C-alpha positions in Angstrom: 77.2 116.6 112.0 75.8 113.2 113.0 78.2 110.4 113.9 76.6 108.1 111.3 77.1 110.8 108.6 80.8 111.0 109.5 81.2 107.3 109.3 79.5 107.2 105.9 81.7 109.9 104.5 84.8 108.1 105.8 83.6 104.8 104.3 82.9 106.4 100.9 86.4 108.1 101.0 88.0 104.7 101.4 86.0 103.2 98.6 87.1 106.2 96.4 90.7 105.4 97.2 90.2 101.7 96.4 88.8 102.7 93.0 92.1 104.3 92.2 94.1 101.0 92.5 94.0 97.5 91.1 93.2 95.7 94.4 93.5 92.3 92.7 97.3 92.8 92.2 97.6 93.0 96.0 95.9 89.7 96.6 99.1 87.6 97.0 100.8 90.0 99.3 97.8 90.3 101.5 96.9 86.6 101.5 93.5 87.2 99.9 91.9 85.6 96.9 90.4 87.1 93.8 86.7 86.8 92.8 85.9 88.8 89.7 86.6 92.4 90.5 86.6 91.7 94.3 89.3 90.7 96.8 88.1 88.2 99.3 89.8 88.5 102.7 89.0 86.6 105.9 88.8 88.6 109.2 89.0 86.3 112.2 87.9 83.5 109.9 84.9 85.2 108.3 85.2 86.0 104.6 84.5 89.5 103.3 84.4 90.7 99.7 86.0 94.0 99.1 85.9 96.3 96.0 85.4 99.9 95.2 81.7 99.1 95.3 81.8 98.3 99.0 82.6 95.7 101.7 80.3 92.8 102.1 80.2 89.5 104.0 79.8 86.2 102.3 76.0 86.6 102.3 76.1 89.9 100.5 75.4 92.1 103.6 77.3 95.3 104.1 80.0 94.8 106.7 79.9 97.0 109.8 81.9 100.2 109.8 84.8 99.0 112.0 85.4 95.8 109.9 85.1 97.8 106.7 87.7 100.3 107.9 90.2 97.6 108.8 89.7 95.7 105.5 90.0 98.9 103.4 93.2 100.0 105.2 94.6 96.5 105.0 94.4 96.8 101.2 95.4 100.5 100.9 98.5 100.1 103.1 99.6 96.9 101.4 103.4 96.9 101.3 105.2 96.1 98.0 106.4 92.8 99.3 105.7 90.6 102.3 107.8 91.8 105.2 109.5 89.5 107.8 107.2 88.9 110.7 109.6 89.9 113.4 109.0 89.4 117.1 105.8 89.3 119.0 105.0 92.7 120.5 102.4 94.2 122.8 100.3 97.0 121.4 102.1 99.7 123.4 105.5 98.6 122.0 104.6 99.9 118.5 106.1 103.3 117.9 102.9 105.1 117.0 100.6 103.4 119.5 101.0 106.0 122.3 97.7 108.0 121.9 95.6 104.8 121.8 97.4 102.6 124.3 95.1 103.4 127.2 92.0 102.7 125.0 93.5 99.5 123.7 94.3 98.2 127.2 90.9 99.1 128.6 88.9 97.6 125.8 91.0 94.4 125.2 93.2 93.2 128.1 91.2 94.5 131.0 87.8 93.5 129.6 89.0 90.0 129.0 90.5 89.8 132.5 87.2 91.1 134.0 85.0 88.8 132.0 86.9 85.5 132.4 88.7 86.0 135.8 89.6 82.4 136.8 87.6 80.7 134.1 90.2 79.5 131.6 87.8 76.8 130.3 85.3 79.3 129.1 88.0 81.5 127.5 89.4 78.5 125.7 86.0 77.4 124.4 85.2 80.9 123.2 88.6 81.1 121.5 88.1 77.9 119.7 84.7 79.2 118.4 86.5 82.2 117.0 89.0 80.0 115.2 91.7 80.2 117.7 94.3 77.4 118.2 95.4 76.6 121.7 99.2 76.7 122.0 101.8 75.1 124.2 103.5 78.1 125.7 105.5 76.6 128.6 104.5 77.0 132.2 104.4 80.8 132.3 100.8 81.1 131.2 97.6 79.2 132.1 96.3 79.6 128.5 97.7 80.7 125.2 95.7 81.0 122.0 96.8 82.0 118.5 94.3 83.7 116.2 94.4 85.0 112.7 92.9 88.4 112.5 93.9 88.9 108.8 96.0 86.5 106.7 99.2 88.4 107.4 98.3 89.5 111.0 98.4 86.7 113.6 97.3 87.6 117.1 98.6 85.8 120.3 96.5 85.9 123.5 98.2 84.9 126.7 96.1 84.5 129.9 96.8 83.8 133.6 93.8 83.1 135.7 93.0 84.7 139.0 94.3 82.9 142.0 94.7 83.5 145.7 97.7 85.8 145.3 97.3 87.5 141.9 94.6 89.0 139.8 93.9 87.7 136.2 96.3 88.9 133.6 95.8 89.0 129.8 98.4 90.0 127.1 97.5 90.4 123.5 100.5 90.4 121.1 101.0 91.1 117.4 103.9 90.3 115.1 106.2 93.3 114.5 105.2 93.3 110.8 101.6 94.2 111.7 102.5 97.9 111.5 103.3 97.4 107.8 99.8 96.4 107.0 97.6 98.4 109.4 97.8 101.8 111.2 97.5 101.8 115.0 93.8 102.7 114.9 93.0 99.6 112.8 95.3 97.4 114.9 93.4 98.6 118.0 90.1 97.7 116.3 91.5 94.2 115.6 92.2 93.8 119.3 88.8 95.1 120.5 87.0 93.0 117.9 88.8 90.0 119.4 87.8 90.9 122.9 84.2 91.6 122.0 83.8 88.4 120.1 85.4 86.2 122.8 82.8 87.6 125.2 79.9 87.1 122.9 81.0 83.5 122.4 81.2 82.7 126.1 79.3 79.5 126.9 
């Protein structure tokens, strides 16, 4: 079976599940807004319209598969009430992250380290283009940026540039409550999406 066919079947299954719930009742808990029969949710600052009919961007184009999966699962896994955020955690600290930890590290932390190296200015500029806010994080890190992947899922990027003694180091953290809204596969997508878009926005 072709990969594209599997993706389409998975996508349609999620839409079928969405058809069985009133997604509008989940708007407040998820931090989305209601527009007719659709739930409007921003993903890294870009708004998407989600309903049982599909996932579309603000211009009416079908969202790519990865973004569609994250948004569908965000709605389907919606907790009954907004949980306490908890502490900042690395991906590997989540209890179900084990099988995907290596993938996450290779496609987020390491790719950011390799791309930006000692260039914190370019990383900061790319971060701002993606809606990130530079944070004062003490003297421990050369650069700290806070992003909003989804309304209830903030992401914190910490970066130390390469110097004469140490290689570059990147850490990506999520609030503990992220596991209440997304499974580990979708949380990994949120991380790789961040890395890919930072690279694409490099000056």
